[in-house]
DRENDO-1510 file (C-alpha; in Angstrom, 1 decimal, always signed):
<recs>
REC; n; res; u; v; w
REC; 1; UNK; +6.6; +7.5; -6.7 .
REC; 2; UNK; +3.3; +7.1; -8.6 .
REC; 3; UNK; +1.9; +4.8; -5.9 .
REC; 4; UNK; +2.9; +7.2; -3.2 .
REC; 5; UNK; +1.2; +10.1; -4.9 .
REC; 6; UNK; -1.9; +8.1; -5.5 .
REC; 7; UNK; -2.0; +7.2; -1.8 .
REC; 8; UNK; -1.8; +10.9; -0.9 .
REC; 9; UNK; -4.7; +11.5; -3.3 .
REC; 10; UNK; -6.7; +8.9; -1.4 .
REC; 11; UNK; -5.8; +10.5; +1.9 .
REC; 12; UNK; -7.2; +13.9; +0.8 .
REC; 13; UNK; -10.6; +12.2; +0.7 .
REC; 14; UNK; -10.6; +11.5; +4.4 .
REC; 15; UNK; -12.5; +14.0; +6.6 .
REC; 16; UNK; -9.8; +14.2; +9.3 .
REC; 17; UNK; -6.9; +14.8; +6.9 .
REC; 18; UNK; -6.1; +17.9; +4.8 .
REC; 19; UNK; -3.1; +18.0; +2.5 .
REC; 20; UNK; -2.1; +21.2; +0.9 .
REC; 21; UNK; +0.7; +21.9; -1.6 .
REC; 22; UNK; +2.3; +25.3; -1.6 .
REC; 23; UNK; +3.0; +26.1; -5.3 .
REC; 24; UNK; +6.4; +27.3; -6.4 .
REC; 25; UNK; +4.7; +30.4; -7.7 .
REC; 26; UNK; +4.1; +31.5; -4.1 .
REC; 27; UNK; +7.8; +32.3; -3.8 .
REC; 28; UNK; +10.2; +31.6; -1.0 .
REC; 29; UNK; +8.4; +30.6; +2.2 .
REC; 30; UNK; +8.4; +33.0; +5.1 .
REC; 31; UNK; +9.7; +30.3; +7.4 .
REC; 32; UNK; +12.5; +28.2; +6.0 .
REC; 33; UNK; +12.8; +25.8; +8.9 .
REC; 34; UNK; +10.9; +22.6; +9.5 .
REC; 35; UNK; +8.7; +23.0; +12.6 .
REC; 36; UNK; +5.9; +21.4; +14.5 .
REC; 37; UNK; +3.4; +23.3; +16.7 .
REC; 38; UNK; +1.9; +21.5; +19.6 .
REC; 39; UNK; -1.2; +22.9; +21.2 .
REC; 40; UNK; -2.7; +22.2; +24.6 .
REC; 41; UNK; -5.8; +23.5; +26.3 .
REC; 42; UNK; -5.2; +26.7; +28.3 .
REC; 43; UNK; -1.6; +26.8; +27.2 .
REC; 44; UNK; +0.1; +28.9; +24.6 .
REC; 45; UNK; +1.7; +25.8; +23.0 .
REC; 46; UNK; +5.1; +24.4; +22.2 .
REC; 47; UNK; +7.3; +25.0; +19.2 .
REC; 48; UNK; +9.6; +22.3; +18.0 .
REC; 49; UNK; +11.9; +23.5; +15.2 .
REC; 50; UNK; +14.8; +21.7; +13.4 .
REC; 51; UNK; +17.3; +22.3; +10.7 .
REC; 52; UNK; +20.4; +20.6; +9.4 .
REC; 53; UNK; +22.6; +21.8; +12.3 .
REC; 54; UNK; +20.3; +21.6; +15.3 .
REC; 55; UNK; +16.8; +21.4; +16.8 .
REC; 56; UNK; +14.9; +23.5; +19.4 .
REC; 57; UNK; +12.0; +23.1; +21.7 .
REC; 58; UNK; +10.4; +26.3; +22.9 .
REC; 59; UNK; +7.5; +27.3; +25.1 .
REC; 60; UNK; +8.3; +31.0; +24.7 .
REC; 61; UNK; +5.0; +32.6; +23.8 .
REC; 62; UNK; +6.5; +35.0; +21.3 .
REC; 63; UNK; +8.4; +32.2; +19.4 .
REC; 64; UNK; +5.3; +30.0; +19.4 .
REC; 65; UNK; +3.2; +32.9; +18.1 .
REC; 66; UNK; +5.7; +33.7; +15.3 .
REC; 67; UNK; +5.7; +30.1; +14.1 .
REC; 68; UNK; +1.9; +30.0; +14.3 .
REC; 69; UNK; +1.8; +33.2; +12.1 .
REC; 70; UNK; +4.2; +31.6; +9.6 .
REC; 71; UNK; +2.1; +28.5; +9.5 .
REC; 72; UNK; -1.1; +30.5; +8.9 .
REC; 73; UNK; +0.6; +32.4; +6.1 .
REC; 74; UNK; +1.9; +29.3; +4.4 .
REC; 75; UNK; -1.5; +27.7; +4.8 .
REC; 76; UNK; -3.3; +30.5; +3.0 .
REC; 77; UNK; -0.6; +30.5; +0.2 .
REC; 78; UNK; -1.1; +26.7; -0.3 .
REC; 79; UNK; -3.6; +25.3; -2.8 .
REC; 80; UNK; -7.0; +24.2; -1.3 .
REC; 81; UNK; -7.5; +20.5; -0.7 .
REC; 82; UNK; -9.4; +19.9; -3.9 .
REC; 83; UNK; -6.8; +21.7; -6.0 .
REC; 84; UNK; -4.0; +19.8; -4.2 .
REC; 85; UNK; -5.8; +16.5; -4.9 .
REC; 86; UNK; -6.0; +17.4; -8.6 .
REC; 87; UNK; -2.3; +18.4; -8.7 .
REC; 88; UNK; -1.2; +15.2; -7.0 .
REC; 89; UNK; -3.4; +13.2; -9.4 .
REC; 90; UNK; -1.7; +14.9; -12.4 .
REC; 91; UNK; +1.7; +14.3; -10.9 .
REC; 92; UNK; +0.9; +10.6; -10.4 .
REC; 93; UNK; -0.4; +10.3; -14.0 .
REC; 94; UNK; +2.8; +12.0; -15.2 .
REC; 95; UNK; +5.0; +9.6; -13.3 .
REC; 96; UNK; +2.9; +6.7; -14.6 .
REC; 97; UNK; +3.4; +7.8; -18.2 .
REC; 98; UNK; +7.2; +8.4; -17.7 .
REC; 99; UNK; +7.1; +12.2; -17.9 .
REC; 100; UNK; +8.3; +12.9; -14.4 .
REC; 101; UNK; +6.3; +14.8; -11.8 .
REC; 102; UNK; +4.9; +17.6; -13.9 .
REC; 103; UNK; +4.8; +19.7; -10.7 .
REC; 104; UNK; +6.9; +22.6; -11.8 .
REC; 105; UNK; +5.0; +23.5; -15.0 .
REC; 106; UNK; +1.3; +24.3; -14.6 .
REC; 107; UNK; +1.0; +23.8; -10.9 .
REC; 108; UNK; -2.0; +26.1; -10.8 .
REC; 109; UNK; -3.9; +24.4; -13.6 .
</recs>
């Protein structure tokens, strides 16, 4: 786990990758389903959503817009890239020292 976390830390340094961790303190997410938004020029986009029981592909503009709003909300609730990097580094250090992830306590430090 330590190596995986350190790899994520390195990825946060790349200009084309942004990783953000949504802290537990933000509460229950607005959107509890895993989803992917696909965007195309001059097109409202496509929503792909999945859960334990099924998956769905939708081009319905209202559903795509609802998922986009949920993503934007979660994005603003997540820690910025630099704070995420620091959190991931602390978690990697905690795993390396045998203390577990350290993610639950002090996630906003």
